[in-house]
N, C-alpha and C positions, 0 to 999 in steps of 0.2 A: 432542085428547087423544092421538091417534096420534103427532103430532109430538113431544109432550112425552115420551111413552114412549120414542121413538127417541132423543131427546136424553139421557134418563136412561141408556139402554143404552149410548150412545156414551161417556158419562162413566164408566160402570162399566168398560167395556172399556179406556178410557184408564188408569184407576187400576190395573187388573189388569196391563196391559203395563208401566206404570211400576214397579209392585212387582216384576215379573219382572226389570226392569233393575237395581233396587236390590239384588236378592238376590245380585248378583255381588260385593258389597262384601267378603265374606270371602275371595274369591279374588283380590282386588286390583282397584283402581279402573281400572287400565289396560285391563281387559276390558269396560268399560261400553259402549263404542261397538259392539263385536261383539255384546254381549247385546241392545242396542237393535235392531240390524239383524235379529237372529234373531227377536225378539219381534214386530217390525213385519211380517216376511215372512209370518206365518201369518194376518194379517188378511184378511177377504174382499176380493176384487178386487185385491189387491196383486200386481203382476207382478215388480217388482224393487226392492230396497232397497240403498242403498250410502251410504258416507260419503266426501266429497271436499272438498279445499281448492281445486279448480279451479272456474272459472265453469261454471254449468249453465244449460240452456235449457228443460228440460221437467220435468214432474212437480211434486209438492208438495215443499216443503223447509222446513227450520227450522234456524237456527244451533245448532251443538252442537260442543263439544270442539275449538274453533279452526277449524272448517270448517262443513260443512252435511250434515245428514241428508236424503237425497233418496229419495222414494218415488214409483215409477211405478205407476199403476193401470190396470185395464181399464175404459174408460168405460162399458162395457155392464153392469158389475156395481156395485151400490150399495156405497159404502164410507164408513167413519168416519175415514178417514185425517186429514182436516183437523182433527178434534177430538183425535184420539189423538196425532198427531205432535208438537204443541207441548209436551204434557205429558211425553212420553218424552224429547224434547230437553232440557227443563229438568232432568229427573232425571239425564241423562248429564252435563250441565254441573256439576251439584252434586257428582257423584261425582268427576269429573276435577279440579275446582277444590279440593275438600277433601282428596281422597285419604285419606279418613278411616281412622283406625287403630281396629281392633276389639280391645280389650283381651282378654286371655285370662283364664281363671278365677283369681281371687285377685289380679288386678293392682292393684286399688285398695287392698286390705289391705297389699300389699307396698309400694306407693307411700307410704302413710301411715306405715308402720313406719320408713321411711328418711328421713322429714322431719326437718330440723334442729330443728324445734319439737316439743314433746310435746303430745299431745291427751288430755284427760280428759273423760269424760262421766259426770255425776252425775245421780241421780234426784232427785225433789223432796225427799227426806229427807236427801240428802247422801251416799248410798251410791255407791261407784264402780261403774258398770256396764260401762265399757269404757275402754281406754287403749292407746296405741301403744307404750308403753315397758314394759320388764320390771322396772325398778328405779327407785325414787324418787331424787332428786338426792343424798340422803345414803347411798345404796347399799342401802337396805332393799328387800325383795322387795315387788312390787306384788301385791295381792290384790283380785279383782273380785267383784261380786255378793254383797256383804255382808261381805267380808273387810276392806275399808278404808272408813273413814268420813271425811268432810271434816274433822270436828273433829280427828281424829288427824293427818290430813295437814297441817293448819294449824300443828301444833306444830313442823313442820320449818322453818317460817319464823322469821326473826329476831324476838325478842320485841317489838321496836318496830314490826314490820310485821303481827303476828298480828291485832291489833284491826281494822286497816283491812281485812284480807282477809276476816275473818268478817262484818264489817258490809256489805261489798260483796255477799257471797253472800246475806245476809239480805234486802238491798234487792232483789236480782234475783229472788228467789222470789216477790215480790208485784208486781213490775214487769210492764208489758205485754210480750207476746211480741216478740222482736226487740231488746229493750233490751240494750245492751252497755256494759261498763266495762273500762277498762284502767289499768295502773299498774305500778310496779316493786316487786318483792318480793325480799328477800334470803333465801336458803334455805341450809341447812347442807349441806356436802360431806362425803365420807368422811374427809377429812383434817382435819375440824373447822374448816374455813374457811367462807367465805361466797361463794355464787354469786348473781349478780344476774340475775333473770329479768324479762323484759317479759311480763306476764300480761294476757291478754284473756279475759273471761268473758262469755258470751252466754246470754240466756234463750230457750230453745226448748221450754219446757214446753208440752205439748199440741200441739206441731207435729210431725206424723209426717214422716218415720220416726224423727227424733231423739228427740223427747219427753224433754227433760232440760236440764240446765245444762251447757253446753259450754265447757270452758276450754282455752286455748292458752298455752304457755309457751315463750319463746325465750331462750336464754342470751346475755345482752348484757354479761357481766362485763368483757370486754376493752374494749368500747366505753364502758362506764360508768367504768372506771378511766381510760381515755384522756381522757374528758370531765372527770373530776375533776382530773387533772393539768393539763389545759388551763385549767380555772378557777383552779387554784392558781397556775399560771404567770401568768395574766392578773392575778390579785390581787397577786402579788409585783411584777409589772411596774408595775401601777397605783400600788403603794406607793412603788416606786423613782422613778417619774416624778413622783409627787406631792411627793417629798422634794427634788427638784432645784430649784435656785434659778434655773434658766433655763426659759424657756417652751417647752413641748413640745406638739405637736399631731400626731396621726395621723388621716388621713381616707382613705376608700376611693376607688375609681375614680369613684364617683358624687358625690364631694365631701361625703359625710356624715361627720361627726366620729366617730371611734372612741375616741380617747384624747385627753384634754386635762388640764392641771394648773393649779393656782392661780397659779403664776408667770406663765403665759400670760395669764390673766385680768387680773392686775395690770399686766403690761407693756402690754397693748393697751387698758386701761381699759374692760373689758367689764362689763356690768351684771348678769350672772348668774354663779352659781358654776360651777366647772369641771364638776361632775357633771351639771349641766343642759345642758352643751354636747354630751354624748354623743348621737348620733343627729341632731344639728343640721345643717341644710343650709347650707353656707357661702355660698351665693348670697343668704341672708337675714341676713348678718352685721350689717348696719347696724341691724337691729331690736334687737340686744343691745349696740350700741356706744354709748359715752358721748359720742362726738364725731361731727360730721358727716363725710360722705365725704371732703372735701378734706384732713382731718387725716390720713387713711390713704392718700393718693393714691400716694405712692411705693411703699408696701407692696403696694397693689393692682396697680400696673404690674409689680412684680417677680413677683407671684403669677401673673399672666397669662403672663409670660415663662417662668417655671419650668414651667408646665403643658405646655410644648412641648419641654422638655428630656428627654433620655434618660440623661444622666449626672448624678451628684451635683454640686451647686454649693455652695461653702462660702465663708463670710467676706464675703458681700455686705452692705454697710452702707447702710441707708435712714434717712431722716429722717421722724419723725412730727411733725405739727403744724408743719412748716416748720423743724424743727431743735430744737424743744423737747425732744425725746427722740431719741437715736440708737440704732438697733437693728441688731445684726449677725445675719444670717439664714443658716442652713444648710438646704439642701433635698436630701433623699435619696429618689429614687423607689423604691417597693417593687414589684419585679418577680418573678414566679414563673411557671415554665413558659411563658416568652416572652410573658407578658401583664402589663400594668400593673394592679396591684391597689390602688394608692393612693400616698400621699406622706407622708413624715415631715418636719415643720418643727421646727427648733430656733431659738429667738430669744433673744438675749442683750442686756441693756441695756449699751451701751458709751458712754453719754453722756459720762461723766467721762473715759474713755480717749480718746474722739475730741476732746474739748476740750483734753486734755493734749497729744495729738498735734499738733493745730493750733497750740497755743501753742509747742510745740517746733519746728515748721516755721517759725513766725514768728521765733523766736529764732535758729534756724540761718540763716535768710535775713539777719537783722540781723548775726549774727557774720560771715557771708560778706562782707557789705557793709563791715563794719568792718575785716576782714582785708584786703580789697582797698584800702580807704582807707589802712591802715597801710603796705602795700607801696608804694602811690603816694606816701605822705608820705616814706617812707625814700628812695625814688628821687629825689624832688624836693629834699629837704634835702641829700642827698649831692651832687647836681649843683650846688646852690647853694654848698656848702662847697668843692667841688673847685677853683673858680677862685681864691678868696683863698688857699687852702692851697698851690696851685701857685706863687703869688707868694711866699708865705712860704718855701717850699722853696728858691727861688732867692735870697732875701735873707738867709736864716739864716747861710750860710757867710760872707757879708760882715761879719756882726756880729763874728766872731772876728778879722777883720783890723783893725778900728778900736778894739777894746778892749785894755786893758793886761793884763799877765799875771795879776794877781789876779782879773780878771773873766772869764778864758777859760773856766773850768768852767761859768759861767753861760751863756755862748754855746753851749757844747757841749750843755747841758741843753735850751736852746731849740731847737737844731737837731734833737736826738733826739726831743723831744716833737712837733715839727712833723711829722717823718717818721712818727711813730706815728699822728698824726691823719690823715695821708694814707692810711696803711695801713687805718685804721679806716673812712674814707670809701669806699675801694675795696672793702672787705669788705661794707659796707652796700649798695653798688651791686650787688655780686655776689649778696648775699642777696635783694635785690629782684628780680633777674632770675630767680633759681632759683624763688622763690615764685610769681612771676607766670607762669612757663612760657615766658618770652621767650628764655631761654638754650637754644640748640640742644644736643641730646644726640647723641652717637655711639652707636649701638646695635651692640654686638658681644658675643661670648661672652667672659666674664671669669672667671678663676679667683679667687674671693674669698679662699681660703686663702693663695694666693701674695701677694695685695695685703696681707693682714693681716700676714704675716711681714715684708714689706718695710717697712711702716710701723712695726712694732715695732722693727726695726733702727735706723731713723732716730730714733725717739722715745726709745730707751734712753739716748742720749747726753745729751739735754736733761734727762731724768729724774734723771740722776746728780747734778745740782746740788742736788736735794732728797733724795738717797739713796733714791729710789724704784726698786724692782726689779720688772720685768715677768717673770712666769714663764708660759711657754706650755705648757699641758697638753693631752694628747691628740694624735692624728695628724691628717692631712689628711682631709677629708670626701669629697673627690673630686667635689664639687658644682660646677656652673657656674651663673652668673647672667648675665642679659642687661642690658647697660648701658654707660655711659661709664666706662672704666677710670680716667681721670684724676679725674673727679668722685668716684667711689667711693673712690679712694685718699685724696683730701682728706677725705672723710667719716670714714674710719677714723682718719686722723691727728687730726682734731678730737676724736673720742671718746677716744683714748688720751691726748692732751695735757690734756684736761679732767679725766680721772681723776688724772693725775699732778699737776695743780695743786690738786686738792681733798683728796687723801688726806693723812694725817699723814706727816711725814718719817720715813724709815726703813721704810716700809710695803712689803710684798711683794704685788704685785697679780697675781692669776691671770687669764689670758686663755685662753679655750677656744672652740672652734667645733663645732657639731653641725648635723645636718639633722633638722628636725622639722615634720611636717604640710605637706610640700611647700615648706618655706622653709629657707634657710640662716640659722643663728642664731649670732651671736658675742656672748659674755658677757665683760665686763671687770669683775672682781669686786674691790671694795675691802673688806677684812675688817671695816672700821669703818663705823658708820652715819653717813655724812657729813652728811646733811640730813634733817630731819623732813618736808620737802616732796617726798617721793618722787613721781615722775611728772611733775614740772615740767621743762620743757625749757630754759628760760632760767635758767641757774644762774650766779650771780655768782662769778667765780674770783679768787683772790688775785693781786695784781700783784707779780711778781718779775722782770719784764723778760726772761724766757727765751723768750717766744713773743709775737708781736704780737697774738694773739687772747686770750691768758690775761689775765684781769682785766676783760675786757669781757663775757664770757658769750656772745659771738657764735659761739663754736666749736660749742657744742651746737645752737644755733639753725640754723646752717648744716648741721650733720650731719643734723638732722631734716629740713630742707628738701630736701637731696639724696636722702635715703632715700625720702621721699614721692614725689619725681619718678620714682623707680624702682619704685614700688608697694610700698615697704617701710615701716619705722618705726624710730625710735630712742626709747627710753623708759627710765625709771629705776624699779627695783623693789628689793625687799630679799629676802634669804634668810638662813637660819640656818646658821652655820658649824659646824665639828666640835665646838666647845666651846659650842654654843648661842648664841654671840654673833651678833647680827643684823648682817649686812653689807649693803653697797650694791652693786647690780648695774646697770651701764649696758649695756643690751641692744640689739643691732642685728639687724634681721630684713630679709631680702631674698627675694623669690620666686625659685624655681629657674627656669632657662630651660627652654623647651619645655612 
């Protein structure tokens, strides 16, 4: 019994000393160690008490405040230090760790008053007992202890929200203590607008010290409006995406579908409507696909490739079902704050376009083959004709020596036409070389305006036989082109003589040159509409004997071939004149040098 009494006394003394230590809270927790030292020093048998962070070798000790409380005692005097010391050390640690703040008088009331949420305490009958606000949201004065009743306060709410609010309060009055309900309520403002509150009502009836219905209200008007506008934007975006005739899908970084439209469902032959895809995990896509995995193999490979891309990818074409359907895919990653938040996919059915493109490629390949065959045929025929024509050129003059005077004109006609055929064959060979690219070009800086004026001077003499006048309008362009001056001169000669041979007699032909879009452009304008086949390059010209090429149509064919070897073009178009009469324009274009 004596030992038990001693233990009880030691525990009591430990409690007293610990309370003495805790009493320093008001003066600051940093004094806790000194208070512990002072309290322990008065215990019976204690010789010395100190706090240290250095290693120690003697006395009783206990960890406290980042170090040790050490108590040295007189062995001859009975002591309770081993019981008291751990309790005191624990009290010191608690004070040092918490450094607890002791609020002053009225602290809690002031804290509640400045809360962003308002607090209202109602008694069981609905009378306002206490609140932290002075005025209700509509600006009216708050009255407590019988001045304001819940029924009157509820009238501040929007008519559509009043019933819900009163029903909630009625339910909580009979609900078990601790029951809570929350919701959104619109309340009137002084400007006759509406403020949205997030209201929480708790039943604390019979629970001291509150004993009432406790309501909290937080203004969430801006958040509510932002959410409304976000929902409106999402709805508009959904309507827009749904109206598109291309497939659209947006998924998040976890590959869950956020947006999809009916065009996507149709394009990929999915078995569920677009609305059911929202929230769908793309890894399970085969569960809603109408075809087995091989049908979508190229699209799957493309998706895996896109998942590793940091930049948008556009215009990738994949085949579904081995080519049954061709789909063009755009992929745009959605990044924000340096993080990937998802991807947008846009899919278009380009089956018909791809088939048309492939058909066009086949036709172009066939045309290229035919063009090469034509060039080869011209070269072959020209070579085959050259040998007999060379013989005829040598024999034709002899025909005049053996014929009598009445037949001499016939001999002259034979010789003239033989030479014309020789010129034609030489021209065909020249055309074949130009078109095949076997004719070497001298690349030099050329003044195209100077070439045009020289060819005009030479062509004017031949044009006089048909009373055709060339009129040069405008000045020099100052442009340079890169190419073979001799070939470019021949090209301009063919263009001018072709127009001179096709226009009506007595016509004034306008010639002008300009620089447009990085190209030197020469227009030879016949005021009359020479042909209804504008744009054709092989134009049959009348035979009047003034030019070896006129009458064969080879002039424009050669002009076109030479221009294309220089990266240019020759083509026929029309334009309206001053009197709205449609004229014919033979246009030459060459790229500028540099």
